[in-house]
matplotlib code that plots the C-alpha trace (Angstrom):
import matplotlib.pyplot as plt

x = [-24.0, -20.2, -20.0, -22.7, -20.9, -17.5, -19.2, -20.8, -17.5, -15.7, -18.5, -18.4, -14.6, -15.0, -17.8, -15.7, -12.7, -14.8, -16.4, -13.0, -11.2, -13.8, -14.5, -10.8, -10.5, -13.7, -12.4, -9.1, -11.1, -13.0, -9.9, -8.0, -10.9, -10.9, -7.1, -7.5, -10.1, -7.8, -4.9, -6.9, -8.4, -6.0, -7.5, -6.6, -2.9, -2.2, 0.9, 2.3, 1.2, -2.3, -2.6, -1.2, -3.7, -6.6, -5.2, -5.2, -8.8, -9.8, -7.9, -9.7, -13.1, -12.3, -11.2, -7.5, -4.9, -2.7, -1.0, 0.0, 3.6, 2.6, 1.7, 4.3, 2.8, 4.4, 2.7, 3.0, 5.4, 3.9, 3.7, 4.5, 2.2, -0.4, 0.4, 0.0, 1.0, 0.1, 1.8, 0.9, 1.0, -0.5, -0.9, -4.2, -4.6, -6.9, -8.1, -9.0, -8.4, -9.9, -7.2, -4.5, -3.9, -2.2, -1.0, -1.7, 0.1, -2.0, 0.0, -1.8, -0.3, -2.5, -1.8, -3.9, -5.9, -5.3, -8.2, -10.7, -11.0, -7.4, -7.0, -10.7, -10.8, -10.4]
y = [-24.8, -24.5, -21.8, -19.7, -20.0, -19.0, -16.0, -14.9, -15.3, -13.1, -10.5, -10.6, -10.0, -7.1, -5.5, -5.9, -4.3, -1.3, -1.1, -1.0, 1.5, 3.9, 5.8, 6.6, 8.0, 10.0, 11.5, 12.3, 14.0, 16.1, 16.9, 18.0, 20.2, 21.9, 22.4, 24.0, 26.4, 27.3, 27.8, 30.1, 32.1, 31.8, 34.8, 38.4, 38.9, 35.2, 33.8, 30.3, 29.2, 30.6, 28.6, 25.4, 25.8, 26.1, 23.0, 21.0, 22.0, 20.9, 17.6, 16.9, 17.7, 15.0, 12.4, 12.6, 12.5, 15.2, 18.0, 21.5, 20.4, 17.8, 20.6, 22.4, 25.8, 28.4, 31.8, 34.3, 37.2, 40.7, 42.4, 39.3, 36.8, 35.5, 31.8, 29.8, 26.2, 23.5, 20.0, 17.1, 13.3, 10.7, 7.0, 5.0, 1.3, -0.5, -4.1, -4.6, -8.3, -9.9, -10.6, -8.5, -4.9, -2.6, 0.9, 3.5, 6.9, 9.9, 12.9, 16.2, 19.2, 22.2, 25.6, 28.7, 29.5, 33.0, 35.3, 35.5, 39.3, 40.2, 42.7, 43.1, 40.0, 40.5]
z = [-7.6, -7.2, -9.9, -8.2, -4.8, -6.4, -8.1, -4.9, -3.0, -5.6, -5.5, -1.7, -1.7, -4.1, -2.0, 1.2, -0.5, -1.6, 1.9, 3.5, 1.1, -0.3, 3.0, 3.4, -0.2, 0.3, 3.5, 1.7, -1.1, 1.4, 3.4, 0.2, -0.7, 2.7, 2.5, -1.0, 0.3, 3.3, 1.0, -1.3, 1.6, 4.6, 6.5, 7.2, 7.8, 8.2, 9.9, 9.6, 13.1, 12.5, 9.3, 10.9, 13.7, 11.2, 9.4, 12.6, 13.2, 9.7, 10.2, 13.5, 11.8, 9.3, 11.9, 11.1, 13.9, 12.6, 14.6, 13.4, 13.1, 10.4, 8.0, 5.9, 5.2, 2.9, 2.8, 0.0, 0.5, 0.9, -2.4, -4.3, -6.1, -3.7, -3.6, -0.4, -0.4, 2.2, 2.2, 4.5, 4.3, 6.5, 6.6, 7.0, 7.8, 5.4, 5.1, 1.5, 1.9, 5.1, 7.6, 5.9, 7.0, 4.5, 5.1, 2.5, 2.3, 1.4, 0.3, 0.0, -1.8, -2.4, -3.8, -3.7, -6.8, -8.1, -7.5, -10.3, -10.0, -9.3, -6.6, -6.0, -3.7, 0.0]

ax = plt.figure().add_subplot(projection="3d")
ax.plot(x, y, z, "-o")
ax.set_aspect("equal")
plt.show()
């Protein structure tokens, strides 16, 4: 009976840790994907403030409390290779062990993918 109780307790702790951490990693994965899409297609004649504003909207859509100033945006130079980069990092409080809060730092660095069709893309 004691063995079964200990096994159930261990399984419960593992299930709780997964329940507390997996949603944050899933949100980070979705956020990173949205940032990658924005870096690849920043819009028509983008400026840094415009891209930062779009980044802030995406962050709010994913439930992250980030402002436009938290994002470091580098746009491609005119006539040069089209490479936009976006960098941001944020901390999330997790409780993988009941009663112990831990902070986890998510750092997102995305670069634009080169167009598949060269100059034919908008």
